[in-house]
MIPA-273460 format. One line per 8 residues: number of its first residue (from 0); their letters; for each residue z, y, x of N, C-alpha, C. Coordinates in Angstrom, 1 decimal. Atoms other than C-alpha are relative to their C-alpha. Layout:
// MIPA-273460
NUM	A	Z/Y/X/Z/Y/X/Z/Y/X  ...
This chain:
// MIPA-273460
0	MSESTQTR	-0.1/1.1/-1.1/113.0/95.1/76.1/1.1/0.4/1.0  -1.0/-0.3/-1.0/115.9/94.9/78.4/-0.5/-0.2/1.4  0.5/0.1/-1.4/115.6/95.1/82.2/-0.1/-1.4/0.4  0.0/1.4/-0.5/116.4/91.4/82.6/-1.2/-0.8/-0.6  1.2/0.7/0.6/113.5/90.3/80.3/-1.3/0.5/0.4  1.3/-0.6/-0.5/110.9/92.6/81.8/-0.4/-0.7/1.3  0.5/0.5/-1.2/108.7/91.4/84.5/-0.8/1.1/0.7  0.7/-1.0/-0.7/107.4/93.7/87.2/-1.4/-0.6/0.5
8	RRNAGLFD	1.3/0.5/-0.5/103.7/93.4/88.3/-0.2/0.7/1.3  0.4/-0.5/-1.2/102.4/93.8/91.7/-1.4/-0.5/0.3  1.4/0.2/-0.3/98.9/93.9/93.0/-0.2/-1.2/1.0  0.2/1.2/-0.9/97.5/90.7/94.7/-0.5/0.5/1.3  0.4/-0.5/-1.3/96.0/92.9/97.4/-1.0/-0.8/0.8  1.0/0.7/-0.8/94.3/91.2/100.3/-0.1/-1.5/-0.4  0.0/1.4/0.4/95.1/87.8/98.8/-1.0/-0.3/-1.2  1.0/0.1/1.1/92.6/88.5/96.0/-1.3/-0.6/0.6
16	IRNVIGGL	1.1/0.7/-0.6/89.7/86.1/96.5/-1.2/0.9/0.1  1.2/-0.9/0.0/87.2/88.9/95.7/0.0/0.8/1.3  0.0/-0.7/-1.3/88.4/90.8/98.8/-0.5/-0.9/1.1  0.3/1.0/-1.1/88.0/87.7/101.0/-1.6/-0.2/-0.1  1.4/0.2/0.2/84.5/87.0/99.6/-0.8/1.2/0.4  0.7/-1.2/-0.3/83.4/90.6/99.8/0.0/0.4/1.5  -0.1/-0.3/-1.5/84.6/91.0/103.4/-0.8/-1.0/0.8  0.9/1.0/-0.8/82.9/87.8/104.6/-1.5/0.3/-0.2
24	LGVYGIII	1.5/-0.3/0.2/79.6/88.7/102.9/-0.3/1.3/0.7  0.3/-1.3/-0.8/79.9/92.2/104.5/-0.2/-0.3/1.4  0.2/0.3/-1.5/80.4/90.8/108.0/-1.3/-0.8/0.2  1.2/0.7/-0.2/77.6/88.3/107.6/-1.2/0.9/-0.2  1.1/-0.9/0.3/75.4/91.0/106.1/-0.3/1.0/1.2  0.2/-0.9/-1.2/76.0/93.3/109.1/-0.7/-0.8/1.1  0.5/0.8/-1.0/75.2/90.5/111.5/-1.5/-0.3/-0.2  1.4/0.3/0.4/72.0/89.5/109.7/-0.9/1.3/0.0
32	TLMGCFAD	0.7/-1.2/0.0/70.9/93.1/109.2/-0.3/0.5/1.5  0.2/-0.4/-1.4/71.3/93.8/113.0/-1.1/-1.0/0.6  1.0/1.0/-0.5/69.3/90.6/113.7/-1.4/0.4/-0.5  1.2/-0.4/0.5/66.6/91.9/111.4/-0.6/1.2/0.7  0.4/-1.2/-0.7/66.5/95.2/113.2/-0.4/-0.2/1.5  0.2/0.1/-1.4/66.6/94.1/116.8/-0.6/-1.3/0.5  0.5/1.3/-0.4/65.5/90.4/117.0/-1.5/-0.1/-0.3  1.4/0.3/0.2/62.0/89.0/117.0/-0.2/-0.3/-1.5
40	RELDKTGG	0.2/0.1/1.5/60.8/89.4/113.4/-0.8/-1.2/-0.4  0.8/1.1/0.3/58.3/86.6/113.4/-0.6/0.1/-1.4  0.5/-0.3/1.3/56.5/88.1/110.4/-1.1/-1.0/-0.5  1.0/0.9/0.5/53.8/85.5/110.4/0.6/-1.3/-0.7  -0.7/1.1/0.6/56.3/82.8/109.4/0.5/0.3/-1.4  -0.6/-0.4/1.3/57.6/84.8/106.4/-0.9/0.7/-0.9  1.0/-0.7/0.8/54.4/86.2/105.0/0.1/1.5/0.1  0.0/-1.5/-0.2/54.8/89.7/106.4/1.3/0.7/-0.4
48	VNANLAGG	-1.3/-0.6/0.4/58.4/90.2/105.2/1.0/-0.3/1.1  -1.1/0.1/-1.0/61.3/90.8/107.6/1.2/-0.6/-0.8  -0.9/0.7/0.8/63.5/88.1/106.0/1.5/0.3/0.4  -1.3/-0.3/-0.4/66.6/88.8/108.1/0.5/1.4/-0.5  -0.4/-1.3/0.5/66.6/92.5/107.2/0.2/0.0/-1.5  -0.2/0.1/1.5/66.1/91.8/103.5/1.2/-0.7/-0.4  -1.2/0.8/0.3/68.7/89.1/103.4/1.3/0.7/0.4  -1.2/-0.7/-0.4/71.2/91.2/105.4/0.4/1.1/-0.9
56	VALLVVGA	-0.2/-1.1/0.9/70.8/94.2/103.1/0.5/-0.6/-1.3  -0.4/0.6/1.2/71.2/91.9/100.1/1.5/-0.4/0.1  -1.4/0.4/-0.2/74.4/90.5/101.5/1.0/1.2/0.0  -0.8/-1.3/-0.1/75.8/94.0/102.2/0.2/0.5/-1.4  -0.1/-0.5/1.4/75.1/95.0/98.6/0.9/-0.9/-0.8  -0.8/0.9/0.8/76.7/91.9/97.1/1.5/0.1/0.5  -1.3/-0.1/-0.5/79.7/92.2/99.4/0.7/1.3/-0.5  -0.5/-1.3/0.5/80.1/95.9/98.4/0.4/-0.1/-1.5
64	VFLVWAGL	-0.3/0.1/1.4/80.0/94.9/94.7/1.3/-0.8/-0.2  -1.3/0.7/0.1/82.8/92.4/95.2/1.2/0.9/0.4  -1.1/-0.8/-0.4/85.0/94.9/97.0/0.2/1.1/-1.0  -0.1/-1.0/1.0/84.3/97.6/94.4/0.6/-0.6/-1.3  -0.6/0.7/1.2/85.1/95.1/91.6/1.5/-0.2/0.2  -1.4/0.2/-0.2/88.4/94.2/93.2/0.8/1.3/0.0  -0.7/-1.2/0.0/89.2/97.8/93.6/0.2/0.6/-1.3  0.0/-0.6/1.3/88.4/98.9/90.1/0.8/-0.9/-1.0
72	RPTYVPEP	-0.8/0.9/0.9/90.0/95.8/88.4/0.9/-0.9/0.8  -0.9/0.8/-0.8/92.9/94.6/90.5/0.6/-1.1/-0.7  -0.8/1.1/0.5/94.6/91.3/89.9/1.5/0.3/0.2  -1.5/-0.2/-0.1/98.3/91.6/89.1/0.7/-1.3/-0.1  -0.8/1.3/-0.1/100.8/88.9/89.9/1.3/0.3/-0.6  -1.3/-0.3/0.5/103.8/88.8/87.7/1.1/-0.4/0.9  -1.2/0.2/-0.9/107.1/89.0/89.6/1.2/0.1/-0.9  -1.2/0.0/0.8/110.3/88.0/87.9/1.0/1.2/0.3
80	AGDPDEAA	-0.9/-1.1/-0.2/112.7/90.9/87.4/1.4/-0.6/0.4  -1.3/0.4/-0.4/116.1/90.7/88.9/0.3/0.3/1.4  -0.3/-0.2/-1.3/117.9/91.1/92.1/-0.5/-1.1/0.9  0.5/1.1/-0.8/116.2/89.2/94.9/1.1/-0.8/0.7  -1.2/0.7/-0.6/119.6/88.4/96.5/0.5/-1.0/-1.0  -0.5/1.0/0.9/120.7/86.7/93.3/-0.9/-1.2/-0.2  1.0/1.1/0.1/117.5/84.7/93.1/0.1/-0.9/1.2  -0.1/0.8/-1.2/117.9/83.5/96.7/1.3/-0.8/0.0
88	ASKAA	-1.3/0.7/0.1/121.6/82.7/96.1/0.0/-1.2/-1.0  0.0/1.1/1.0/120.8/80.6/93.0/-0.9/-1.1/0.5  0.8/1.0/-0.6/118.1/78.7/94.9/0.8/-0.8/1.0  -0.7/0.7/-1.1/120.4/77.9/97.8/1.2/-0.9/-0.6  -1.2/0.7/0.6/123.2/76.6/95.4/-0.4/-1.3/-0.6
C-alpha cells in the first residue's frame, strides 16, 4: 500500500458516547450515593432498604463499566491520509 491510499486512524477520545454515558452515570451515582448516606433514609417507605444508597452504588458500577469498556476497546475514526494543507486548498477552490 502506498502512503496516499493508506488511512490513518485516531481515537475518538472524549467524543465516544461511552465516555459521555459513563461520566454522567458516575456523576449521578455520586450524588445519589451521598444522598443515601446523609439524607433522611425513610426506610419505612422502601421496605427497610436504603434505596438511594443502593441505586447510587449501582449507577457508579455501571458508569465504571462504560468507562472501562471505552478504555479497553477504543473507537477509531478513519482519517484520510494526505497533507492537511492540500485538503484545505482543494476545498477552497
